[in-house]
VEXFI-736613 format. One record per residue (C-alpha): residue number from 1; residue in three letters; x, y, z. Coordinates in nm, 3 decimals. Example, Ala and Ser with C-alpha at 12.3 -4.5 7.8 and 13.67 -1.06 7.14 Angstrom:
// VEXFI-736613
nr  rest  c1  c2  c3
1  ala  1.230  -0.450  0.780;
2  ser  1.367  -0.106  0.714;
END
This chain:
// VEXFI-736613
nr  rest  c1  c2  c3
1  met  12.790  5.667  10.792;
2  ser  12.544  5.477  11.010;
3  asp  12.210  5.621  11.114;
4  asp  12.340  5.661  11.471;
5  glu  12.624  5.886  11.350;
6  lys  12.400  6.123  11.154;
7  thr  12.334  6.466  11.307;
8  pro  11.963  6.498  11.397;
9  ala  11.771  6.727  11.165;
10  arg  11.666  6.959  11.450;
11  glu  12.034  7.017  11.537;
12  val  12.120  7.094  11.175;
13  ile  11.838  7.348  11.161;
14  thr  11.927  7.501  11.498;
15  asp  12.297  7.539  11.408;
16  tyr  12.211  7.693  11.070;
17  ala  11.954  7.930  11.222;
18  gln  12.188  8.057  11.494;
19  ala  12.464  8.113  11.238;
20  his  12.249  8.314  10.996;
21  phe  11.993  8.485  11.217;
22  arg  11.979  8.688  11.535;
23  tyr  11.699  8.603  11.777;
24  phe  11.565  8.837  12.043;
25  arg  11.245  8.906  12.236;
26  thr  11.026  9.210  12.282;
27  ala  10.882  9.338  12.609;
28  asp  10.564  9.132  12.563;
29  gly  10.768  8.811  12.524;
30  thr  10.732  8.769  12.147;
31  val  11.047  8.621  11.991;
32  tyr  11.169  8.767  11.661;
33  ala  11.423  8.649  11.405;
34  gln  11.646  8.897  11.225;
35  lys  11.874  8.801  10.938;
36  asn  12.233  8.902  11.007;
37  ser  12.306  9.265  10.907;
38  his  11.945  9.322  10.799;
39  pro  11.703  9.548  10.990;
40  val  11.379  9.356  10.921;
41  ala  11.262  9.117  11.193;
42  arg  10.992  8.851  11.172;
43  pro  10.813  8.675  11.460;
44  ile  10.925  8.312  11.463;
45  arg  10.573  8.192  11.546;
46  ser  10.420  8.358  11.241;
47  gln  10.230  8.112  11.023;
48  gly  10.163  8.363  10.747;
49  thr  10.146  8.246  10.389;
50  thr  10.418  8.487  10.277;
51  gly  10.732  8.616  10.442;
52  ser  10.721  8.406  10.758;
53  his  11.045  8.312  10.935;
54  arg  10.960  7.946  10.889;
55  gln  10.961  7.989  10.512;
56  glu  11.273  8.206  10.528;
57  leu  11.455  7.930  10.718;
58  met  11.338  7.653  10.484;
59  val  11.450  7.845  10.174;
60  gly  11.791  7.922  10.327;
61  leu  11.854  7.560  10.422;
62  phe  11.757  7.440  10.074;
63  arg  11.963  7.697  9.881;
64  asp  12.270  7.641  10.097;
65  gly  12.254  7.268  10.032;
66  arg  12.157  7.163  10.383;
67  gly  11.852  6.973  10.262;
68  val  11.474  6.978  10.285;
69  phe  11.335  6.925  10.633;
70  thr  10.998  6.813  10.760;
71  gly  10.763  7.015  10.976;
72  thr  10.843  6.812  11.286;
73  ala  11.214  6.891  11.272;
74  leu  11.146  7.259  11.209;
75  lys  10.902  7.276  11.497;
76  glu  11.145  7.115  11.741;
77  ala  11.426  7.346  11.629;
78  leu  11.213  7.659  11.657;
79  asp  11.087  7.552  11.999;
80  leu  11.446  7.532  12.122;
81  ile  11.543  7.862  11.956;
82  glu  11.244  8.036  12.114;
83  ala  11.335  7.905  12.458;
84  leu  11.694  8.026  12.418;
85  ala  11.581  8.369  12.291;
86  leu  11.368  8.428  12.600;
87  thr  11.691  8.471  12.797;
88  glu  11.823  8.740  12.560;
89  asp  11.796  9.117  12.605;
90  val  11.469  9.290  12.525;
91  gln  11.452  9.504  12.210;
92  pro  11.145  9.673  12.058;
93  val  11.030  9.636  11.698;
94  his  10.876  9.922  11.500;
95  ile  10.645  9.974  11.205;
96  arg  10.741  10.248  10.956;
97  val  10.893  10.500  11.203;
98  ala  11.130  10.444  11.494;
99  pro  11.346  10.641  11.738;
100  gly  11.720  10.616  11.684;
101  leu  12.038  10.719  11.859;
102  asp  12.158  11.076  11.918;
103  gly  11.817  11.233  11.868;
104  ala  11.760  11.077  11.526;
105  thr  11.447  10.906  11.395;
106  trp  11.414  10.649  11.119;
107  leu  11.163  10.604  10.837;
108  asp  11.128  10.255  10.687;
109  leu  11.107  10.273  10.308;
110  gly  10.971  9.918  10.294;
111  arg  11.246  9.801  10.060;
112  asn  11.384  9.447  10.044;
113  asp  11.741  9.578  10.078;
114  gly  11.654  9.741  10.413;
115  gln  11.741  10.097  10.306;
116  ser  11.574  10.350  10.532;
117  val  11.582  10.725  10.596;
118  arg  11.765  10.854  10.901;
119  ile  11.636  11.197  11.008;
120  his  11.891  11.361  11.237;
121  pro  11.929  11.713  11.380;
122  thr  12.146  11.836  11.090;
123  gly  11.970  11.669  10.796;
124  trp  11.864  11.333  10.661;
125  asp  12.028  11.055  10.467;
126  ile  11.953  10.709  10.330;
127  ala  12.120  10.416  10.505;
128  ile  12.065  10.064  10.632;
129  pro  12.018  10.092  11.010;
130  asp  12.222  9.888  11.252;
131  pro  11.996  9.595  11.353;
132  arg  12.069  9.664  11.718;
133  glu  11.955  10.026  11.681;
134  val  11.636  9.971  11.480;
135  cys  11.433  9.657  11.409;
136  trp  11.158  9.691  11.152;
137  arg  10.843  9.478  11.164;
138  arg  10.658  9.448  10.837;
139  thr  10.311  9.325  10.748;
140  gln  10.103  9.302  10.432;
141  leu  10.011  9.668  10.491;
142  thr  10.375  9.783  10.473;
143  gly  10.416  9.931  10.127;
144  glu  10.736  10.038  9.953;
145  leu  10.829  10.405  9.931;
146  pro  11.053  10.547  9.658;
147  leu  11.395  10.681  9.744;
148  pro  11.333  11.046  9.838;
149  ala  11.489  11.313  9.619;
150  lys  11.762  11.539  9.752;
151  asp  11.791  11.916  9.707;
152  thr  11.424  11.976  9.620;
153  asp  11.419  12.344  9.727;
154  gly  11.079  12.278  9.883;
155  lys  10.904  12.245  9.548;
156  gly  10.766  11.902  9.640;
157  ile  10.526  12.059  9.893;
158  asp  10.390  12.289  9.622;
159  leu  10.347  11.993  9.387;
160  leu  10.147  11.808  9.652;
161  leu  9.922  12.104  9.731;
162  arg  9.856  12.153  9.360;
163  leu  9.720  11.798  9.337;
164  cys  9.495  11.830  9.645;
165  asn  9.181  12.043  9.662;
166  phe  9.234  12.211  9.998;
167  ala  8.996  12.501  10.051;
168  asn  9.245  12.756  10.188;
169  ala  9.600  12.818  10.308;
170  glu  9.510  12.742  10.670;
171  thr  9.397  12.393  10.573;
172  glu  9.714  12.340  10.371;
173  cys  9.948  12.428  10.658;
174  leu  9.757  12.197  10.897;
175  ala  9.792  11.911  10.648;
176  ile  10.167  11.976  10.628;
177  ala  10.193  11.984  11.009;
178  trp  10.014  11.649  11.028;
179  leu  10.250  11.490  10.776;
180  ile  10.550  11.611  10.976;
181  gly  10.389  11.471  11.291;
182  cys  10.349  11.131  11.123;
183  leu  10.729  11.110  11.092;
184  gly  10.768  11.136  11.471;
185  pro  10.746  10.802  11.654;
186  ser  10.651  10.955  11.989;
187  val  10.433  11.257  11.901;
188  pro  10.054  11.201  11.916;
189  val  9.889  11.383  11.627;
190  pro  9.519  11.467  11.588;
191  ala  9.325  11.279  11.322;
192  pro  9.267  11.479  11.002;
193  phe  8.901  11.471  10.903;
194  leu  8.874  11.554  10.532;
195  thr  8.536  11.714  10.473;
196  gly  8.372  11.900  10.189;
197  pro  8.088  11.874  9.938;
198  gln  8.030  11.570  9.723;
199  gly  8.289  11.555  9.448;
200  ala  8.553  11.752  9.639;
201  gly  8.805  11.467  9.613;
202  lys  8.807  11.375  9.983;
203  ser  8.897  11.010  9.923;
204  thr  9.160  11.102  9.663;
205  gly  9.311  11.365  9.891;
206  gly  9.315  11.117  10.180;
207  arg  9.496  10.859  9.967;
208  met  9.755  11.117  9.862;
209  leu  9.833  11.209  10.221;
210  val  9.849  10.846  10.331;
211  arg  10.070  10.733  10.042;
212  ile  10.339  10.986  10.129;
213  ile  10.398  10.779  10.443;
214  glu  10.277  10.432  10.338;
215  gly  10.373  10.413  9.971;
216  met  10.157  10.366  9.662;
217  ser  9.994  10.054  9.807;
218  gly  9.852  10.254  10.099;
219  asp  9.477  10.297  10.077;
220  leu  9.160  10.392  10.260;
221  arg  8.929  10.133  10.411;
222  arg  8.584  10.110  10.555;
223  ala  8.554  10.138  10.933;
224  pro  8.540  9.788  11.089;
225  lys  8.215  9.695  11.260;
226  asp  8.377  9.610  11.593;
227  glu  8.666  9.736  11.801;
228  glu  8.867  9.414  11.781;
229  asn  8.894  9.427  11.401;
230  leu  8.976  9.797  11.415;
231  ile  9.261  9.733  11.659;
232  ala  9.394  9.451  11.439;
233  ala  9.402  9.684  11.138;
234  val  9.566  9.961  11.341;
235  ala  9.837  9.730  11.480;
236  ala  9.934  9.607  11.132;
237  gly  10.026  9.948  10.986;
238  trp  10.133  10.298  11.075;
239  val  9.868  10.530  10.928;
240  thr  9.509  10.404  10.954;
241  ala  9.272  10.573  10.709;
242  leu  8.893  10.526  10.728;
243  asp  8.688  10.637  10.430;
244  asn  8.340  10.780  10.382;
245  leu  8.225  10.790  10.743;
246  ser  7.859  10.884  10.774;
247  his  7.789  10.784  11.135;
248  met  8.006  10.745  11.441;
249  thr  7.886  10.524  11.725;
250  pro  8.000  10.597  12.082;
251  asp  8.215  10.281  12.079;
252  leu  8.385  10.381  11.754;
253  ser  8.439  10.735  11.885;
254  asp  8.601  10.603  12.204;
255  ala  8.821  10.364  12.003;
256  met  8.942  10.650  11.783;
257  cys  9.034  10.853  12.090;
258  cys  9.246  10.561  12.211;
259  ile  9.413  10.519  11.870;
260  val  9.517  10.885  11.854;
261  thr  9.659  10.920  12.206;
262  gly  9.752  10.557  12.272;
263  ala  9.614  10.266  12.470;
264  glu  9.663  9.897  12.535;
265  asn  9.436  9.606  12.453;
266  val  9.461  9.282  12.651;
267  lys  9.292  8.957  12.553;
268  arg  9.343  8.587  12.617;
269  ala  9.621  8.436  12.409;
270  leu  9.512  8.170  12.162;
271  phe  9.535  7.806  12.269;
272  thr  9.602  7.898  12.634;
273  asp  9.396  7.893  12.951;
274  gly  9.550  8.176  13.151;
275  asp  9.806  8.361  12.936;
276  val  9.722  8.696  12.779;
277  phe  9.819  8.884  12.465;
278  arg  9.896  9.255  12.498;
279  ala  9.863  9.494  12.206;
280  arg  9.985  9.851  12.256;
281  tyr  9.894  10.097  11.988;
282  arg  9.915  10.468  11.911;
283  arg  9.887  10.548  11.545;
284  pro  9.818  10.841  11.313;
285  leu  9.454  10.824  11.204;
286  leu  9.288  10.983  10.900;
287  leu  8.913  11.010  10.829;
288  thr  8.706  11.122  10.532;
289  gly  8.335  11.197  10.502;
290  ile  8.077  11.464  10.430;
291  asp  7.914  11.457  10.773;
292  val  7.934  11.214  11.067;
293  gly  7.656  11.369  11.272;
294  val  7.712  11.464  11.635;
295  ile  8.079  11.460  11.741;
296  arg  8.153  11.374  12.103;
297  pro  8.363  11.636  12.287;
298  asp  8.654  11.405  12.370;
299  leu  8.695  11.309  12.003;
300  ala  8.657  11.672  11.889;
301  glu  8.974  11.762  12.080;
302  arg  9.159  11.495  11.882;
303  leu  9.035  11.590  11.534;
304  leu  9.191  11.814  11.270;
305  pro  8.926  11.927  11.018;
306  leu  9.065  11.973  10.667;
307  arg  8.812  12.122  10.427;
308  leu  8.829  12.052  10.054;
309  glu  8.645  12.216  9.765;
310  arg  8.529  12.088  9.429;
311  pro  8.798  12.127  9.158;
312  arg  8.727  12.354  8.864;
313  val  8.887  12.112  8.617;
314  arg  8.839  11.736  8.639;
315  arg  9.115  11.489  8.554;
316  thr  9.107  11.116  8.496;
317  glu  9.227  10.882  8.772;
318  ala  9.503  10.749  8.546;
319  glu  9.642  11.098  8.475;
320  leu  9.621  11.204  8.837;
321  trp  9.794  10.900  8.988;
322  thr  10.058  10.886  8.715;
323  glu  10.160  11.242  8.799;
324  tyr  10.144  11.168  9.171;
325  ala  10.375  10.865  9.137;
326  glu  10.622  11.078  8.939;
327  val  10.638  11.358  9.196;
328  leu  10.626  11.137  9.509;
329  pro  11.009  11.118  9.548;
330  val  11.027  11.499  9.533;
331  val  10.732  11.537  9.771;
332  leu  10.889  11.299  10.021;
333  gly  11.228  11.471  9.993;
334  ser  11.072  11.813  10.050;
335  leu  10.879  11.682  10.349;
336  leu  11.199  11.543  10.501;
337  asp  11.381  11.874  10.442;
338  leu  11.099  12.063  10.610;
339  thr  11.088  11.814  10.899;
340  val  11.457  11.874  10.975;
341  lys  11.403  12.249  10.961;
342  val  11.096  12.238  11.187;
343  arg  11.258  12.014  11.448;
344  ala  11.550  12.253  11.472;
345  ala  11.321  12.554  11.532;
346  glu  11.269  12.674  11.887;
347  ala  10.919  12.760  12.003;
348  glu  10.721  12.770  12.325;
349  thr  10.472  12.492  12.394;
350  pro  10.110  12.617  12.422;
351  thr  9.979  12.502  12.759;
352  asp  9.607  12.549  12.698;
353  leu  9.551  12.287  12.428;
354  arg  9.479  11.916  12.477;
355  met  9.716  11.792  12.203;
356  ala  10.011  11.989  12.339;
357  asp  10.273  11.800  12.136;
358  phe  10.100  11.879  11.809;
359  ala  10.043  12.239  11.917;
360  his  10.416  12.267  11.985;
361  leu  10.485  12.119  11.641;
362  cys  10.259  12.385  11.486;
363  ala  10.448  12.654  11.679;
364  gln  10.779  12.514  11.549;
365  leu  10.639  12.511  11.194;
366  asp  10.543  12.877  11.235;
367  ala  10.891  12.962  11.366;
368  ala  11.049  12.787  11.068;
369  thr  10.816  12.905  10.791;
370  gly  10.573  13.170  10.924;
371  leu  10.272  12.977  10.789;
372  gly  10.042  13.048  11.086;
373  ala  9.974  12.682  11.166;
374  leu  9.911  12.736  11.538;
375  ala  9.648  13.004  11.478;
376  ala  9.485  12.779  11.217;
377  tyr  9.485  12.491  11.465;
378  arg  9.318  12.705  11.731;
379  ala  9.057  12.820  11.479;
380  ser  8.986  12.459  11.377;
381  leu  8.930  12.363  11.741;
382  asp  8.689  12.657  11.776;
383  asp  8.494  12.527  11.477;
384  leu  8.480  12.179  11.629;
385  asn  8.355  12.323  11.958;
386  asp  8.076  12.493  11.763;
387  asp  7.990  12.158  11.602;
388  val  7.974  11.990  11.944;
389  ile  7.752  12.264  12.085;
390  glu  7.521  12.267  11.783;
391  gly  7.470  11.893  11.822;
392  asp  7.405  11.895  12.198;
393  leu  7.090  12.057  12.341;
394  leu  7.224  12.034  12.695;
395  ala  7.535  12.237  12.602;
396  gln  7.315  12.496  12.430;
397  thr  7.092  12.523  12.736;
398  val  7.390  12.562  12.973;
399  leu  7.522  12.846  12.759;
400  arg  7.180  13.012  12.753;
401  his  7.175  13.002  13.132;
402  ala  7.531  13.136  13.149;
403  asp  7.425  13.435  12.939;
404  thr  7.195  13.538  13.226;
405  met  7.483  13.536  13.476;
406  glu  7.710  13.829  13.545;
407  ala  8.072  13.803  13.434;
408  gly  8.277  13.641  13.708;
409  ala  7.968  13.524  13.894;
410  ala  7.936  13.166  14.021;
411  gln  7.629  12.958  14.103;
412  arg  7.634  12.646  14.319;
413  met  7.359  12.381  14.336;
414  thr  7.327  12.005  14.351;
415  ser  7.322  11.813  14.024;
416  thr  6.951  11.742  14.064;
417  glu  6.873  12.111  14.126;
418  trp  7.073  12.207  13.820;
419  leu  6.886  11.949  13.613;
420  his  6.547  12.093  13.720;
421  cys  6.670  12.447  13.657;
422  leu  6.794  12.376  13.304;
423  ser  6.495  12.156  13.221;
424  arg  6.263  12.450  13.304;
425  leu  6.483  12.680  13.095;
426  tyr  6.464  12.440  12.800;
427  ser  6.087  12.386  12.828;
428  gly  6.003  12.755  12.880;
429  asp  5.641  12.855  12.890;
430  glu  5.547  12.584  12.641;
431  leu  5.612  12.306  12.896;
432  arg  5.733  12.086  12.614;
433  pro  5.867  11.743  12.707;
434  pro  6.243  11.698  12.727;
435  pro  6.405  11.579  12.403;
436  lys  6.543  11.232  12.344;
437  gly  6.873  11.191  12.524;
438  trp  6.801  11.460  12.783;
439  pro  6.942  11.363  13.127;
440  thr  6.684  11.195  13.348;
441  thr  6.870  11.201  13.682;
442  gly  7.122  11.422  13.856;
443  lys  7.392  11.156  13.815;
444  val  7.339  11.134  13.437;
445  phe  7.336  11.514  13.417;
446  ser  7.667  11.536  13.607;
447  asp  7.829  11.274  13.384;
448  arg  7.717  11.456  13.070;
449  leu  7.866  11.782  13.196;
450  lys  8.199  11.609  13.261;
451  arg  8.217  11.525  12.892;
452  leu  8.113  11.877  12.795;
453  gln  8.345  12.050  13.044;
454  pro  8.629  12.134  12.796;
455  thr  8.381  12.253  12.532;
456  leu  8.200  12.479  12.776;
457  ala  8.530  12.609  12.915;
458  ala  8.625  12.716  12.562;
459  arg  8.310  12.930  12.565;
460  gly  8.388  13.088  12.901;
461  val  8.174  12.865  13.125;
462  leu  8.363  12.676  13.395;
463  ile  8.213  12.369  13.561;
464  asp  8.347  12.239  13.892;
465  trp  8.244  11.971  14.141;
466  gly  8.295  11.962  14.518;
467  arg  8.155  11.860  14.854;
468  thr  8.053  12.042  15.173;
469  ser  7.917  11.917  15.504;
470  glu  7.572  11.939  15.346;
471  gly  7.660  11.718  15.048;
472  arg  7.797  11.732  14.695;
473  tyr  7.753  12.034  14.472;
474  leu  7.811  12.145  14.112;
475  glu  7.935  12.499  14.052;
476  met  7.901  12.697  13.733;
477  thr  8.113  13.010  13.676;
478  arg  8.097  13.255  13.390;
479  gln  8.441  13.386  13.301;
480  pro  8.492  13.752  13.211;
481  ala  8.543  13.815  12.840;
482  pro  8.914  13.823  12.743;
483  pro  9.070  14.154  12.640;
484  pro  9.058  14.220  12.264;
485  his  9.428  14.150  12.214;
486  glu  9.388  13.802  12.366;
487  gln  9.096  13.693  12.153;
488  lys  9.160  13.404  11.917;
489  pro  9.212  13.485  11.551;
490  val  8.922  13.416  11.318;
491  phe  8.982  13.327  10.956;
END
């Protein structure tokens, strides 16, 4: 055969690729390749050292006797395939959990054979999802989970709690509620903050919770120094776990709020002048640390404090993790059983809490098991409000002023007048200078109160803003105390 009669290499590659792979695009325009009848998809532009579609295509061509092709031919073929895929239907890709058909959700086990867990209204089973129903995206952070055990009779939950050092039953039920929430692809869950004295096993407990969802390769990591690196780490996995936090900057606090409830990051695409790259993210977040200092009010509403205590008997790391690996299939199976049971339970959605989806999940858990998760969640939020108030002198001063007001009474002044009033109350007869961070203008004072508004409302002090013909005003109202039967439970 003459050189003119030979099929160009790029055509050989293109024909082979279209016969063995399915190509589609996501909403942001990224083109993915999915091997026929396999749920895992890879971006065709990935230049990763392992598991890239380019390598996958080269290996397939070589093993099927089509030959070894140069980079130029592969590039030309992939350019054409990408252009063709941009005309195909849009389909999302998912990491670890995904919504399915008929009210089902899927959990990726991270296995090479594509086996996953389908959680449906009547139970759960292990199957390979239809590629057109679920497309998994995997990264180096996607670990492999064992096949969950069936018919566990709930003993896996007890085995997990025996290995962790949770301080009380309320903490245990909140940890279980968080794990169930992590299996929901569309339910924002607050970030557990594992606290306790030194030696309480906070890092070990955090790893155990994370590895139920991420496999034995899941681990904790230090908080990145900038938001861009944090977002990159968040986008590459499902559960993001930050270890040993001792200080939380305002930027890090704001970034965590966005991670928990969801946000989008837009930046210029590489090697382009005007195109942009969009990264949407909403992920379960887990934190550990003894104390992070002052917690900002908006983050406090998105935290779930889990207190641990020092164990009476110490065990070696090898013994502990060997036992954990042995019981993980049973733990995962019990968690899936409980998830099915909780999702089937009917419960009213509390309308007074910021994380309403998680509050509803706690109510469903109570309806299914009677654990008291919702009351424990309310009590944990009360504790966090106390932490916010104890770390903010302005909040303390506002509450001191509210104590002098009659129940149901309202006071209306401008922001500047309020600032002078509270500054005099703080200084008292000593005429001491205002502390560092005290508002210096009416505008700064008003902005600070906007952040503190939910925290103060939880203590019966309502803050409202408005305008009259004379100008803007800020109104403070002291609510009457609730009747005894409506007071929140205290543990």
